[in-house]
C-alpha positions in Angstrom: -11.9 15.7 20.8 -9.4 14.0 18.5 -7.1 11.4 20.1 -3.6 12.3 21.1 -1.0 11.4 18.5 2.7 10.8 18.7 5.1 13.6 18.2 6.8 14.0 14.8 10.4 13.5 14.0 11.8 15.3 10.9 13.6 13.1 8.3 16.6 14.2 6.2 14.4 15.4 3.3 12.0 17.4 5.4 9.2 14.8 5.7 8.2 14.0 9.3 7.5 10.6 10.8 5.4 9.9 14.0 7.6 8.7 16.8 5.6 5.5 17.3 4.3 3.3 14.6 2.0 0.3 14.5 3.7 -2.9 13.4 1.5 -5.4 11.5 3.5 -8.6 11.3 2.3 -11.4 11.5 -1.3 -10.3 11.2 -3.3 -11.6 8.3 -5.5 -9.5 6.0 -8.5 -10.2 8.1 -6.8 -9.7 11.4 -5.1 -6.4 10.4 -8.2 -4.5 9.5 -9.7 -4.3 13.1 -6.2 -3.7 14.4 -5.8 -0.7 12.2 -9.3 0.6 13.1 -8.5 0.4 16.8 -5.1 1.9 16.4 -6.2 4.9 14.4 -9.0 5.5 16.8 -6.4 5.5 19.6 -4.3 8.0 17.7 -1.8 6.0 15.7 -0.9 7.7 12.4 2.0 5.5 11.3 1.4 2.0 9.9 4.2 -0.4 9.0 3.8 -3.3 6.7 5.8 -5.3 4.1 5.2 -7.4 1.0 6.6 -10.3 3.0 3.8 -10.0 5.6 1.1 -10.8 3.0 -1.3 -8.3 4.6 -0.9 -5.2 2.4 -4.5 -5.7 1.0 -5.8 -5.8 4.6 -3.7 -2.8 5.6 -5.2 -0.8 2.8 -8.7 -1.9 3.7 -8.1 -0.8 7.3 -6.7 2.5 6.3 -9.7 3.3 4.1 -12.2 2.1 6.7 -10.5 4.2 9.4 -11.8 7.4 7.9 -8.5 9.1 8.6 -7.5 11.3 5.6 -4.7 9.7 3.7 -2.5 12.8 4.1 -2.6 12.4 7.9 -1.2 8.8 7.7 2.4 7.7 7.3 2.3 4.4 5.4 5.5 2.3 5.2 6.1 -0.9 3.3 9.1 -3.0 2.3 10.1 -5.2 -0.6 12.2 -8.4 -0.7 15.2 -9.8 -2.6 13.2 -10.6 -5.7 13.0 -6.9 -6.5 16.6 -5.9 -5.9 17.3 -3.8 -9.0 16.3 -0.3 -10.1 13.5 -1.6 -12.2 12.6 -4.1 -9.6 12.1 -1.5 -7.0 9.6 0.3 -9.3 7.6 -2.9 -9.9 7.7 -3.7 -6.2 6.3 -0.2 -5.5 3.6 -0.6 -8.1 2.5 -3.9 -6.7 2.5 -2.7 -3.1 0.7 0.5 -4.0 -2.0 -1.5 -5.8 -2.5 -3.8 -2.9 -2.6 -1.0 -0.4 -4.9 1.1 -2.7 -2.7 4.2 -2.5 -1.1 6.6 -5.0 2.1 7.1 -3.1 4.0 5.7 -0.1 5.3 7.8 2.7 8.3 5.4 3.2 9.6 2.5 1.1 12.3 0.3 2.5 14.6 -2.4 1.2 13.5 -5.1 3.6 16.9 -7.0 3.9 20.2 -6.3 2.2 20.7 -10.0 1.2 24.5 -9.6 0.7 24.7 -13.0 -0.9 22.8 -11.6 -3.8 24.8 -8.4 -3.9 22.2 -6.0 -5.3 21.1 -4.0 -2.2 22.7 -0.8 -3.6 20.7 -1.1 -6.8 17.6 -1.7 -4.8 18.1 1.5 -2.9 18.9 3.3 -6.2 15.5 2.2 -7.4 13.8 3.8 -4.3 15.8 7.0 -4.9 14.4 7.2 -8.4 10.8 6.8 -7.0 11.6 9.5 -4.4 12.7 11.9 -7.2 9.4 11.2 -9.0 7.3 11.9 -5.9 6.0 8.4 -5.7 7.5 7.9 -2.3 8.0 10.7 0.2 11.0 9.1 2.0 13.6 6.5 1.0 14.9 4.0 3.4 16.5 0.7 4.3 15.9 -2.1 6.8 18.5 -4.3 8.5 21.4 -2.5 6.7 24.7 -2.5 8.5 26.7 0.8 8.8 29.0 -0.4 6.0 26.0 -1.2 3.7 24.5 2.1 4.4 27.7 3.8 3.5 27.8 1.9 0.2 24.3 3.1 -0.6 25.2 6.7 0.3 28.4 6.6 -1.8 26.6 5.1 -4.8 23.6 7.4 -4.9 24.6 10.6 -3.1 21.5 10.2 -1.1 21.4 9.4 2.6 18.6 7.0 3.6 15.9 8.8 5.7 15.4 5.7 7.8 17.1 2.5 8.7 14.7 0.0 10.4 16.5 -2.5 12.6 15.9 -4.9 15.4 16.3 -2.8 18.5 15.5 -3.1 22.2 17.5 -3.0 25.4 18.7 -6.6 24.8 19.8 -5.7 21.3 20.8 -2.0 21.6 22.7 -1.7 18.3 24.9 1.1 19.8 27.4 1.4 16.9 24.6 1.3 14.3 22.7 4.0 16.1 25.8 6.2 16.4 26.5 5.8 12.6 22.9 6.8 11.9 22.9 9.8 14.2 26.1 11.1 12.6 24.3 11.1 9.2 20.9 12.2 10.3 19.4 8.8 9.6 16.3 8.1 11.8 16.4 4.6 13.3 13.2 2.7 13.6 13.2 -0.3 16.0 11.3 -3.5 15.3 10.8 -6.1 18.1 11.1 -3.2 20.6 9.6 -5.3 23.4 11.7 -8.3 22.5 9.9 -11.7 22.4 7.9 -13.3 25.1 8.1 -11.6 28.6 11.9 -12.0 29.3 12.6 -8.3 28.9 9.4 -7.1 30.5 10.1 -9.3 33.5 13.5 -7.8 34.2 13.5 -6.5 37.8 14.8 -3.0 36.8 12.1 -2.7 34.2 9.5 -3.6 36.8 11.0 -1.2 39.3 10.9 1.7 36.8 7.3 0.8 36.0 6.3 1.0 39.7 8.2 4.3 40.1 6.4 6.0 37.2 3.0 4.3 37.5 3.4 2.8 34.0 3.5 -0.7 32.5 6.8 -2.5 31.8 6.1 -2.2 28.1 5.7 1.6 28.4 9.0 1.8 30.2 10.8 0.0 27.4 9.1 2.0 24.7 10.0 5.2 26.6 13.6 4.1 26.5 13.4 4.0 22.7 11.7 7.4 22.5 14.4 9.1 24.7 17.1 7.6 22.5 15.4 9.3 19.5 14.4 5.9 18.1 11.0 5.3 16.4 9.7 2.0 17.9 7.2 0.0 15.9 5.5 -2.4 18.3 3.0 -4.9 17.0 -0.3 -5.3 18.8 -3.9 -6.1 17.7 -5.2 -5.5 21.3 -6.9 -2.1 21.6 -5.8 -1.7 25.3 -2.2 -2.6 24.5 -2.2 -0.3 21.5 -3.4 2.6 23.7 -0.8 1.8 26.3 2.0 1.6 23.8 1.1 5.1 22.5 0.9 6.6 26.0 4.6 7.1 26.6 5.0 10.8 26.0 3.8 12.1 29.4 6.7 11.0 31.5 10.5 10.6 31.3 13.0 8.1 32.6 15.8 9.3 34.7 19.4 9.2 33.5 20.1 6.3 35.8 17.0 4.4 34.5 18.1 4.9 30.9 21.7 3.7 31.7 20.4 0.6 33.6 18.1 -0.3 30.6 21.0 0.2 28.2 23.2 -2.0 30.3 21.0 -4.9 29.5 22.5 -5.0 26.0 23.9 -8.4 25.0 25.6 -7.1 22.0 25.3 -9.4 19.0 24.4 -12.4 21.1 20.7 -12.1 20.4 20.8 -10.0 17.2 19.6 -11.4 13.9 22.5 -11.4 11.5 21.5 -9.6 8.2 24.4 -11.4 6.5 22.7 -14.8 7.0 19.0 -13.9 7.1 16.8 -12.1 4.7 13.7 -12.1 2.6 
């Protein structure tokens, strides 16, 4: 019997993305291969990497070794500021595709807007050109603010399919999520479990875990799922991978969702895309 997989969420252009993905940063080429083998065996079908992670070669090796047909996998990568131009996006795609050993990408993202450089719109224009050629199936951004997303939309006439941002109950990004929802942009959340155990040790998270017979991590990931967010947790541990995927057989109550959302610290803990980037 095949393993259970995550439900699919439709993107603006009709492509569908699994509602949980496997994050691969900061795994090395050697570390990421067994992680992908375990994850695909558990039922993961979405793999997230980036040129900056320096593990695309390993991700490609893991994908091939998994035995899962390419068309059943949703492969995402990202490119950095060096490639922020229309032609640069194409070269970034070609380099990543070669390292991954794939003919196309399911989703290509501008990794950071790098507003000091001022070329993030051209970077997205380059992805749109690849989308129209069928080399990528979905066009997206990462760490773009609502204003930067609107600039990209106005310049290209194309709404990004995905904006991947830092997101968890501590950094809930409410206004960013509302902007995306109004335009049909699917939000992916990286660092969904925050860092360390601070979030998972919150008393209300522990209480919800006891009430549902789940782990604290599953409670937090379920919060993402019920918000319509696609969390991308990183784990190389097979048991933790399986736990992270097993969040579709229960639901948090409205009170539990509200309590988790109330943990939001606004911009206090958020990484500022105006001052950070690759």
